[in-house]
C-alpha positions as CSV (number, residue, x, y, z in Angstrom):
1,M,62.3,96.5,43.0
2,P,64.2,95.3,46.2
3,K,67.1,94.2,44.0
4,E,67.6,97.8,42.8
5,V,67.8,98.9,46.5
6,T,70.3,96.2,47.2
7,R,72.4,97.2,44.3
8,L,72.5,100.8,45.3
9,R,73.3,99.9,48.9
10,K,76.2,97.7,47.9
11,E,77.5,100.5,45.6
12,G,77.6,102.8,48.6
13,R,74.8,105.0,47.2
14,L,72.9,104.9,50.5
15,Q,70.8,108.0,50.1
16,E,69.5,106.8,46.7
17,A,68.9,103.3,48.2
18,L,67.0,104.8,51.1
19,Q,64.8,106.9,48.8
20,R,64.0,104.0,46.6
21,A,63.3,101.6,49.6
22,R,60.9,104.1,51.1
23,Q,59.1,104.4,47.7
24,L,58.6,100.6,47.7
25,M,57.3,100.6,51.2
26,E,54.7,103.3,50.3
27,Q,53.6,101.1,47.5
28,D,53.2,97.9,49.6
29,P,54.2,98.3,53.3
30,E,53.4,94.7,54.1
31,D,55.7,93.2,51.5
32,I,58.5,91.4,53.5
33,W,61.0,91.9,50.7
34,H,60.4,95.7,50.7
35,K,60.8,95.7,54.5
36,R,64.0,93.8,54.3
37,A,65.4,96.1,51.7
38,L,64.7,99.1,53.8
39,A,66.0,97.4,57.0
40,W,69.3,96.7,55.4
41,V,69.7,100.2,54.2
42,Y,69.2,101.5,57.8
43,Y,71.7,98.9,58.9
44,A,74.2,100.2,56.3
45,F,73.8,103.8,57.6
46,M,74.2,102.4,61.2
47,K,77.4,100.6,60.2
48,Q,78.8,103.7,58.5
49,A,78.0,105.8,61.7
50,A,79.7,103.2,63.9
51,H,82.8,103.5,61.7
52,D,82.7,107.3,62.0
53,D,82.0,107.1,65.8
54,D,78.9,109.2,65.1
55,H,76.7,108.3,68.0
56,G,73.7,110.4,67.1
57,R,73.4,109.1,63.5
58,F,73.9,105.5,64.8
59,V,71.1,105.9,67.3
60,D,68.8,107.4,64.7
61,N,69.2,104.5,62.3
62,L,69.0,101.9,65.1
63,N,65.8,103.6,66.2
64,N,64.4,103.3,62.7
65,L,65.4,99.6,62.5
66,S,63.9,98.9,65.9
67,A,60.6,100.6,65.0
68,M,60.2,98.4,61.9
69,Q,59.7,95.4,64.2
70,M,61.2,92.9,61.7
71,P,60.2,89.3,62.2
72,A,62.1,87.3,64.9
73,D,63.4,84.9,62.3
74,E,65.5,87.6,60.6
75,N,68.5,86.1,62.3
76,V,71.2,87.5,60.0
77,L,69.9,91.0,60.4
78,Y,69.7,90.8,64.2
79,K,73.2,89.2,64.4
80,N,74.7,92.1,62.4
81,I,72.8,94.7,64.4
82,A,74.2,93.2,67.6
83,W,77.8,93.2,66.3
84,Q,77.6,96.8,65.2
85,V,76.2,97.9,68.6
86,G,78.9,96.0,70.4
87,L,81.6,97.4,68.2
88,L,80.4,101.0,68.7
89,V,80.3,100.6,72.5
90,H,83.7,98.7,72.5
91,N,85.6,101.1,70.3
92,S,84.1,104.4,71.4
93,R,86.3,106.4,73.9
94,N,83.8,109.2,74.7
95,M,80.5,107.3,75.2
96,G,78.6,108.7,78.2
97,A,75.9,107.1,80.3
98,N,73.1,108.8,78.4
99,M,74.2,107.2,75.1
100,L,74.5,103.8,76.7
101,D,71.0,104.2,78.1
102,Q,69.7,104.9,74.6
103,L,71.4,102.0,73.0
104,F,70.1,99.7,75.8
105,E,66.5,100.8,75.3
106,L,66.7,100.3,71.6
107,I,68.1,96.7,71.7
108,R,66.4,95.3,74.8
109,D,63.3,94.2,72.9
110,L,65.1,92.8,69.8
111,P,64.9,89.0,69.4
112,F,68.6,88.1,69.8
113,D,69.7,84.5,69.8
114,R,71.1,84.2,73.3
115,Q,73.4,81.3,72.5
116,E,75.2,83.0,69.6
117,D,78.7,84.5,69.9
118,Y,77.4,88.0,69.1
119,Y,75.2,88.0,72.3
120,G,78.3,87.4,74.4
121,F,80.1,90.1,72.6
122,L,77.3,92.5,73.5
123,L,77.9,91.7,77.2
124,R,81.7,92.1,76.9
125,A,81.3,95.5,75.2
126,F,78.9,96.9,77.7
127,T,81.0,95.5,80.6
128,G,83.8,97.6,79.3
129,K,81.7,100.7,80.1
130,A,80.4,99.4,83.5
131,A,82.4,101.9,85.6
132,E,80.7,105.0,84.1
133,W,77.2,103.5,83.5
134,P,74.8,103.4,86.5
135,R,72.4,101.0,84.7
136,Y,75.0,98.3,84.2
137,N,73.3,96.0,86.7
138,E,70.0,96.4,84.9
139,F,71.7,95.5,81.6
140,V,73.2,92.3,83.2
141,D,69.8,91.3,84.5
142,W,68.3,91.8,81.0
143,W,71.2,89.9,79.4
144,G,70.8,87.0,81.9
145,L,73.9,85.4,83.5
146,A,72.2,82.0,83.0
147,N,73.1,82.5,79.3
148,L,76.8,82.4,80.0
149,R,78.3,79.4,78.1
150,P,81.1,77.1,79.3
151,A,83.5,79.0,77.0
152,D,82.6,82.2,78.8
153,Y,84.2,80.9,81.9
154,Q,87.6,80.3,80.2
155,K,90.4,82.7,79.6
156,Y,91.0,83.5,76.0
157,R,94.1,84.4,74.0
158,T,94.3,87.5,71.9
159,E,96.0,87.6,68.5
160,T,99.2,88.9,70.2
161,G,99.3,85.9,72.4
162,R,98.2,87.7,75.6
163,F,95.6,86.0,77.8
164,I,92.5,87.9,78.8
165,M,90.4,87.0,81.8
166,S,87.2,85.2,81.0
167,L,84.0,87.1,80.2
168,A,82.3,85.6,83.4
169,E,85.1,86.9,85.6
170,Q,85.0,90.4,84.0
171,V,81.2,90.6,84.5
172,Y,81.3,89.5,88.2
173,I,84.1,91.9,88.9
174,A,82.2,94.8,87.4
175,L,79.2,93.8,89.5
176,A,81.3,93.6,92.6
177,K,82.7,97.1,92.0
178,K,79.2,98.4,91.8
179,V,78.3,96.8,95.1
180,L,81.5,98.3,96.7
181,A,80.7,101.8,95.5
182,P,79.0,104.0,98.1
183,P,76.5,104.2,99.6
184,A,77.0,100.8,101.3
185,E,74.1,98.4,101.0
186,P,74.6,95.4,103.3
187,D,72.0,93.2,101.7
188,R,73.4,93.7,98.2
189,M,76.9,93.1,99.5
190,Q,75.9,89.8,101.2
191,A,74.2,88.6,98.0
192,M,77.1,89.6,95.8
193,L,79.6,87.9,98.3
194,A,77.6,84.7,98.1
195,E,77.7,84.7,94.3
196,L,81.4,85.4,94.2
197,Q,82.2,82.7,96.7
198,A,80.2,80.2,94.7
199,L,81.9,81.2,91.5
200,Y,85.3,80.9,93.0
201,D,84.6,77.5,94.4
202,Q,83.7,76.3,90.9
203,H,86.6,78.2,89.2
204,P,89.6,78.5,91.6
205,D,91.7,79.9,88.8
206,M,89.6,83.1,89.0
207,D,92.0,84.9,91.3
208,Y,90.3,88.3,91.1
209,V,86.9,86.9,92.0
210,L,88.5,86.0,95.3
211,Y,90.1,89.4,95.5
212,Y,86.8,91.2,95.2
213,A,85.0,88.8,97.5
214,A,87.7,89.6,100.1
215,Q,87.1,93.3,99.5
216,I,83.4,93.0,100.2
217,M,84.2,91.1,103.4
218,L,86.5,94.0,104.4
219,A,83.9,96.6,103.6
220,M,81.4,94.6,105.8
221,E,84.0,94.7,108.7
222,R,84.3,90.9,108.6
223,R,88.1,91.2,109.0
224,E,88.9,87.8,110.5
225,E,87.0,86.1,107.7
226,F,88.7,88.3,105.2
227,R,92.1,87.4,106.4
228,S,91.4,83.7,106.1
229,Y,89.7,84.0,102.7
230,F,92.3,86.4,101.2
231,L,95.4,84.5,102.3
232,P,95.5,82.1,99.3
233,F,95.3,85.0,97.0
234,L,98.0,86.9,98.9
235,R,100.3,84.0,98.6
236,K,99.9,83.9,94.8
237,K,100.3,87.7,94.6
238,R,102.9,88.2,97.4
239,R,105.2,90.1,95.0
240,E,102.4,92.6,94.3
241,F,102.4,95.7,96.5
242,W,98.7,96.3,96.3
243,A,97.9,92.8,97.7
244,W,99.9,93.6,100.8
245,H,98.3,97.0,101.0
246,L,94.8,95.5,101.0
247,Y,95.8,92.9,103.6
248,A,97.2,95.6,105.9
249,Q,93.6,97.0,106.1
250,A,92.5,93.7,107.7
251,W,94.5,94.4,110.8
252,P,93.7,97.1,113.5
253,A,95.4,100.4,113.0
254,G,98.4,100.6,115.2
255,S,99.1,96.9,115.2
256,D,102.4,95.4,114.3
257,E,100.6,93.3,111.7
258,C,99.3,96.3,109.9
259,L,102.7,97.9,109.9
260,A,104.4,94.7,108.7
261,C,102.1,94.4,105.7
262,L,102.7,98.0,104.7
263,C,106.5,97.5,105.0
264,R,106.2,94.3,103.0
265,S,104.2,96.1,100.3
266,L,107.0,98.7,99.9
267,M,109.6,95.9,99.5
268,C,107.8,94.6,96.3
269,G,109.7,97.2,94.2
270,A,106.7,98.9,92.6
271,P,107.3,102.3,90.9
272,A,106.9,105.2,93.3
273,K,104.0,106.7,91.3
274,F,101.9,103.7,92.4
275,T,102.7,103.5,96.1
276,G,101.6,106.9,97.4
277,K,98.6,105.5,99.3
278,V,100.8,102.8,100.9
279,K,103.4,105.3,102.0
280,A,100.8,107.7,103.3
281,M,99.2,104.9,105.3
282,L,102.6,103.7,106.6
283,A,103.5,107.3,107.6
284,G,100.3,107.6,109.6
285,E,101.1,104.4,111.5
286,L,104.6,105.7,112.2
287,V,103.4,109.1,113.4
288,A,101.1,107.3,115.9
289,R,104.1,105.4,117.2
290,G,106.2,108.5,117.5
291,N,108.6,107.6,114.8
292,L,108.5,111.0,113.2
293,A,111.7,110.8,111.3
294,A,110.7,107.6,109.5
295,A,107.2,109.1,108.9
296,K,108.6,112.2,107.3
297,R,110.6,110.1,105.0
298,E,107.5,108.4,103.7
299,Y,105.6,111.6,103.4
300,Q,108.5,113.3,101.7
301,D,108.8,110.4,99.2
302,V,105.1,111.0,98.2
303,L,105.6,114.7,97.8
304,D,108.7,114.2,95.7
305,T,106.8,111.8,93.4
306,I,104.0,114.3,93.0
307,A,106.5,116.9,91.9
308,Q,108.3,114.6,89.6
309,E,105.0,113.5,87.9
310,G,103.7,117.0,87.6
311,W,100.7,116.3,89.7
312,R,98.9,118.8,91.9
313,Y,99.2,118.9,95.7
314,G,95.9,118.3,97.5
315,P,94.6,119.5,100.9
316,T,95.9,116.3,102.5
317,H,99.5,117.0,101.3
318,E,99.3,120.5,102.6
319,L,98.1,119.2,106.0
320,W,101.1,117.0,106.3
321,Q,103.4,119.9,106.0
322,A,101.4,122.1,108.4
323,Q,102.1,119.8,111.4
324,V,104.4,121.3,114.0
325,W,106.7,118.3,114.1
326,W,107.3,118.5,110.3
327,H,109.4,121.6,110.7
328,T,111.4,120.3,113.6
329,T,112.1,116.7,112.4
330,A,114.8,115.6,109.9
331,A,113.6,112.7,107.7
332,T,115.6,109.5,107.7
333,D,117.8,108.9,104.7
334,S,116.0,105.6,104.0
335,N,113.4,103.3,105.7
336,E,114.8,100.1,104.1
337,A,116.1,98.8,107.5
338,L,112.6,99.4,109.0
339,Y,111.0,97.4,106.2
340,A,113.4,94.5,106.7
341,Q,112.8,94.6,110.4
342,F,109.2,93.7,109.9
343,Q,109.7,91.2,107.1
344,P,109.7,88.1,109.4
345,L,106.4,89.1,110.8
346,A,104.9,89.7,107.3
347,D,106.1,86.3,106.3
348,S,104.6,84.7,109.4
349,L,101.3,86.3,108.5
350,L,101.6,85.0,104.9
351,F,101.9,81.4,106.0
352,A,99.9,81.7,109.3
353,N,97.7,78.7,108.5
354,I,100.7,76.4,108.1
355,P,101.6,74.8,111.4
356,E,105.1,75.5,112.8
357,E,107.4,72.5,113.4
358,T,110.4,72.3,115.6
359,L,113.7,71.5,113.9
360,V,117.3,71.2,115.0
361,V,120.2,72.1,112.6
362,T,122.5,69.2,112.0
363,D,125.0,70.6,109.5
364,L,125.7,73.6,107.4
365,N,126.9,74.0,103.7
366,T,128.0,77.6,103.3
367,R,129.1,77.1,99.7
368,H,125.5,76.2,98.6
369,Q,123.9,78.2,101.5
370,S,122.0,75.2,102.6
371,F,121.6,73.3,105.9
372,G,120.5,69.9,107.2
373,F,118.1,69.4,110.0
374,V,116.1,66.9,112.0
375,L,112.4,67.1,112.7
376,P,110.3,65.2,115.3
377,G,109.6,61.7,114.2
378,P,112.5,61.8,113.8
379,V,112.8,62.8,110.1
380,T,115.8,64.3,108.3
381,G,115.7,67.1,105.8
382,H,117.6,69.8,104.1
383,A,116.8,73.3,102.8
384,S,118.3,76.5,101.5
385,Y,118.8,79.5,103.7
386,K,119.5,82.0,100.9
387,K,116.3,83.9,101.4
388,L,116.2,83.7,105.2
389,A,117.3,86.6,107.3
390,I,119.4,84.2,109.5
391,T,122.3,81.8,108.9
392,P,121.5,78.7,110.9
393,Q,124.2,77.0,112.9
394,P,124.6,73.3,113.9
395,G,122.8,72.7,117.1
396,D,120.4,75.7,116.8
397,V,116.7,75.1,117.5
398,Y,114.1,76.8,115.4
399,R,110.4,76.9,114.8
400,A,109.7,76.7,111.1
401,R,106.9,76.5,108.6
402,L,107.9,74.1,105.9
403,K,106.7,73.1,102.4
404,Q,106.7,69.3,102.2
405,P,109.2,67.8,99.8
406,P,108.1,66.6,96.4
407,R,108.2,62.9,95.7
408,D,111.1,63.2,93.2
409,K,113.2,65.2,95.8
410,P,112.8,63.4,99.1
411,G,114.0,65.4,102.1
412,H,114.2,68.6,100.1
413,Y,112.1,71.1,102.0
414,V,111.3,74.8,101.3
415,I,111.4,77.1,104.4
416,Y,108.5,79.6,104.5
417,T,109.4,81.1,107.9
418,M,111.9,80.3,110.6
419,S,112.6,81.8,114.0
420,A,114.7,80.9,117.0
421,A,113.1,78.6,119.5
422,D,113.8,77.5,123.1
423,D,116.1,74.5,123.4
424,S,113.5,72.8,125.6
425,M,111.2,72.4,122.6
426,A,113.7,69.9,121.0
427,A,114.4,67.7,124.0
428,D,114.0,64.5,121.9
429,L,116.3,65.8,119.1
430,R,119.0,67.7,120.9
431,K,120.9,67.3,124.2
432,Q,123.9,68.6,126.1
433,V,126.5,66.0,127.2
434,S,129.7,66.3,129.1
435,G,132.5,64.0,130.2
436,P,135.8,62.6,129.0
437,A,136.4,62.1,125.3
438,S,137.3,58.5,124.3
439,L,139.3,58.6,121.1
440,V,139.1,55.4,119.1
441,A,142.5,53.8,118.6
442,N,144.0,54.5,115.1
443,K,140.9,56.5,114.2
444,N,140.3,60.2,114.1
445,F,136.9,60.2,115.8
446,A,135.8,60.0,119.4
447,F,132.8,59.3,121.7
448,I,131.4,61.0,124.8
449,D,129.4,58.1,126.2
450,D,127.0,57.3,123.4
451,V,127.6,60.5,121.4
452,F,129.7,60.3,118.3
453,V,132.2,63.1,117.8
454,P,133.1,63.4,114.0
455,P,136.7,63.8,112.8
456,Y,136.3,67.5,111.9
457,L,135.3,68.4,115.5
458,V,138.2,66.3,116.9
459,Q,140.6,68.2,114.7
460,Q,139.1,71.6,115.3
461,A,139.3,71.2,119.1
462,G,142.6,69.3,119.1
463,L,141.0,66.6,121.3
464,Q,143.2,64.2,123.2
465,D,142.0,61.0,124.7
466,G,140.5,61.7,128.1
467,D,139.9,65.4,127.6
468,S,137.0,66.6,129.6
469,I,134.6,68.4,127.3
470,E,131.0,69.6,126.9
471,A,129.1,69.0,123.6
472,T,125.9,69.8,121.9
473,A,124.5,66.6,120.3
474,V,121.7,66.1,117.8
475,K,119.9,63.0,116.6
476,V,121.1,61.8,113.2
477,Y,120.5,58.9,110.9
478,N,123.3,56.5,110.1
479,K,122.7,55.3,106.6
480,K,125.3,52.5,106.9
481,K,123.8,51.1,110.1
482,K,120.3,52.1,109.2
483,A,119.8,53.4,112.7
484,W,119.4,56.6,114.6
485,G,122.1,57.8,117.0
486,W,123.6,60.9,118.6
487,Q,126.3,63.0,117.1
488,A,128.1,66.0,118.4
489,V,127.8,69.2,116.3
490,R,129.4,71.7,118.7
491,L,132.1,71.3,121.3
492,M,133.0,73.4,124.3
493,P,136.3,72.1,125.7
494,K,136.7,72.1,129.5
495,K,139.8,72.9,131.4
496,A,141.5,70.0,133.0
């Protein structure tokens, strides 16, 4: 009786259960209860094999199950089969392409419910083996991306609280990697690029979808489009060395832009064991420029890391040391100064699509490392200069890329980039005046025509009424008078 088979199976006496189930099938092979009893015994063997990571035994029993062609409405059975296949694939560390092929062939005709959780788990499991499986694209076509559910596009949290990228993002990234693998197929690349762009438009939180779309553009030599498309991602990941390394490849070899990106990559502080390709690429750029001492520093750092990690030298590493200049050149102690030299250009590239504005410095607060300024409009503002490579001085003119202030902090800007500009660019905001100083009676301030000279400048210069001076003046807003006027920020006393 089928109940006897069930009892033996649940007691773990699988061989006895199998023998009895086969006897029942011989007696009446069309009895659905007999077929179910045997199917669940095969399943039990399959589950046991999955636990033991015994691929051969698992496939044998899955093959037996598949050959039985159980009715499509045996939902619980098919659900459990799918979970066990998914668990085997997910948990196995030594599963080759041949085994994945066999599993795929055995499940592709099974009547799975494509809207159940287990069906998504199958996709997730096989996606984890995509890199070593040539038939992954065929599997995805069979699975059908139209079956992805809304939840499959959302990140999910593990039991440890860590967020994992959504199933959809994982699948599209795996497909993109396949397209990027040689040999290059332009039609496939173009089709994949269109899919990734459409996905990113609908789900802008999928950063790595954008990343791989950009990589495909780069592989297709669409460098200008790549730079524009990749820039938002680079801003988000500007502290990641690999993002700058990829962006460097969007610029012509030998260009300052390429060099700046490589230098910026090495300023991100990544461990040396991860930056070998960046350093080697930078060294090549430096050799082309004739900066051999700096190039040798980069190459030497790579060689030192290989030795420290116990890795093997390759032909490329031996070629570096075979160059004539290698034996006649002393490496620099450090290339940190070189990196810093190119940081302003890297920052300019990072915010290239933000228009520059002209500003004039109105005042400086060295204690808080901040400064005030005036923009065309005119508009006043203030910002920190802690992360800038310069210390602005009152009266200086700059071209800057600015982040607009939030509503709750009016006038508080963030400076993305700032570089010195010609004085003529700020003719409406800054001017030079000269003439006699008119000290106001019983006051400690003065005027030069319509230009107000504040007390601290009067005191610093020791001004006397009638002294002939030259001043740099900027446009400022007088809150009391609620009006704009001119104020001196720098004095150059003239000899009488």
